[in-house]
Structures are given as C-alpha cells and as structure tokens.
C-alpha positions as CSV (number, residue, x, y, z in Angstrom):
1,X,70.4,62.7,5.6
2,X,72.7,62.8,2.5
3,X,75.3,61.2,4.6
4,X,73.1,58.6,5.9
5,X,71.9,57.5,2.3
6,X,75.7,57.4,1.3
7,X,76.7,55.5,4.1
8,X,73.5,52.6,4.1
9,X,72.2,53.0,0.3
10,X,73.4,49.4,-0.2
11,X,71.4,48.3,2.7
12,X,68.4,50.2,2.2
13,X,68.3,48.9,-1.5
14,X,68.6,45.5,-0.4
15,X,66.0,45.6,2.1
16,X,63.3,47.2,-0.6
17,X,64.6,44.8,-2.8
18,X,64.1,41.8,-0.5
19,X,60.6,43.0,0.3
20,X,59.4,43.6,-3.1
21,X,60.3,39.8,-4.1
22,X,59.3,38.5,-0.9
23,X,55.4,40.1,-1.8
24,X,55.9,39.0,-5.6
25,X,56.3,35.6,-4.0
26,X,53.6,35.8,-1.6
27,X,51.1,37.0,-4.0
28,X,52.1,35.3,-7.4
29,X,48.8,34.2,-8.5
30,X,49.9,33.2,-12.1
31,X,49.8,29.4,-11.2
32,X,48.2,27.6,-13.8
33,X,45.6,25.1,-12.5
34,X,45.5,23.7,-16.0
35,X,48.3,21.5,-15.3
36,X,46.5,19.8,-12.6
37,X,45.5,16.3,-13.0
38,X,42.0,15.4,-12.0
39,X,40.8,12.0,-11.5
40,X,37.2,11.0,-10.8
41,X,36.7,8.1,-8.7
42,X,34.7,5.2,-10.5
43,X,33.0,2.3,-8.9
44,X,35.1,-0.1,-7.6
45,X,38.0,2.2,-7.2
46,X,40.4,2.4,-4.3
47,X,43.4,4.7,-3.8
48,X,45.6,1.6,-4.3
49,X,44.1,0.9,-7.8
50,X,44.4,4.5,-9.0
51,X,47.8,4.7,-7.7
52,X,48.8,1.5,-9.2
53,X,47.5,2.7,-12.8
54,X,49.3,6.0,-12.4
55,X,52.5,5.3,-10.6
56,X,54.6,5.1,-13.8
57,X,53.6,8.2,-14.9
58,X,55.0,10.0,-11.8
59,X,57.9,7.9,-11.6
60,X,57.3,6.5,-8.3
61,X,56.1,3.6,-6.4
62,X,52.3,2.8,-5.8
63,X,52.5,3.1,-2.0
64,X,54.4,6.5,-2.5
65,X,51.6,7.8,-5.0
66,X,48.9,6.8,-2.5
67,X,50.4,8.9,0.2
68,X,50.9,11.8,-2.1
69,X,47.4,11.5,-3.3
70,X,46.2,11.4,0.4
71,X,48.0,14.3,1.3
72,X,47.3,16.6,-1.6
73,X,43.7,15.9,-1.2
74,X,43.6,16.2,2.7
75,X,42.5,12.6,2.8
76,X,42.7,11.1,6.4
77,X,41.9,7.5,5.6
78,X,41.9,5.4,2.6
79,X,38.3,5.6,2.0
80,X,37.0,7.1,-1.3
81,X,33.5,6.9,-3.0
82,X,32.6,7.0,-6.5
83,X,32.3,10.5,-7.9
84,X,35.0,12.0,-5.6
85,X,37.5,14.0,-7.5
86,X,41.2,13.6,-6.9
87,X,43.6,16.3,-7.7
88,X,47.2,16.0,-8.2
89,X,49.3,19.0,-9.0
90,X,50.9,18.5,-12.4
91,X,54.3,19.6,-11.0
92,X,54.6,16.1,-9.3
93,X,54.9,14.4,-13.0
94,X,57.9,12.7,-14.1
95,X,59.9,14.6,-16.8
96,X,60.4,12.6,-20.2
97,X,63.1,13.5,-22.7
98,X,63.5,16.8,-20.8
99,X,60.1,18.0,-21.4
100,X,57.3,17.9,-18.6
101,X,54.2,15.6,-19.8
102,X,51.1,17.4,-20.4
103,X,48.5,16.9,-17.5
104,X,45.8,14.5,-18.3
105,X,42.4,14.3,-17.2
106,X,40.4,10.8,-16.8
107,X,37.0,10.6,-16.1
C-alpha cells in the first residue's frame, strides 16, 4: 500500500483537488443577485425602446441588447406587457474607467 502511495501520490492528490474544485464551482452560491439589473416594463415600452435606452450602458448595439434580454428572460417572441420585470445580469455591464458600473434599478 505504501509503495502505491509513493508511486501515485501526485495523481491521487491531483484527482482529489480536481474533485474539490469541481464541487466548489458547481455549488458556489455566493453569487450576489444585487448586481442584476431589473427593468419594469411601462405602458408603451417594447423590447426595442428599452434596449435603445440602455444599449450604450452595455456597450452593444440595440439589436444585440434585444437578443440578450430575450435570452436572459427566456422570451420566445418580442411581446412584453406593462408590469413585466426584465432581468439582466450585471456582469454584462460595460466597464468604465477600469471599474464596473454599479447596477441600477428602473421602475
């Protein structure tokens, strides 16, 4: 048994470390949802008008932001109604002056 440990100790430690890191990445629940951007849809809003108003903040085109909003909110069409909440993870915010912008909330 000792000769097996001496022969394969590096491999065994590598496998154990890989399993621990994998479990850490899978069960990492420290994600802070306060960085999510919540947009409440108002009367007359559409995905295009919302995206047009916020596209610069994300550093992308209006059409790309429409696609992102649809993907992140699991929307299959472009229909939204007043009172709906759209959520965009804060990780998509463009960096300004090497600091991430703080998330904002609109009503």
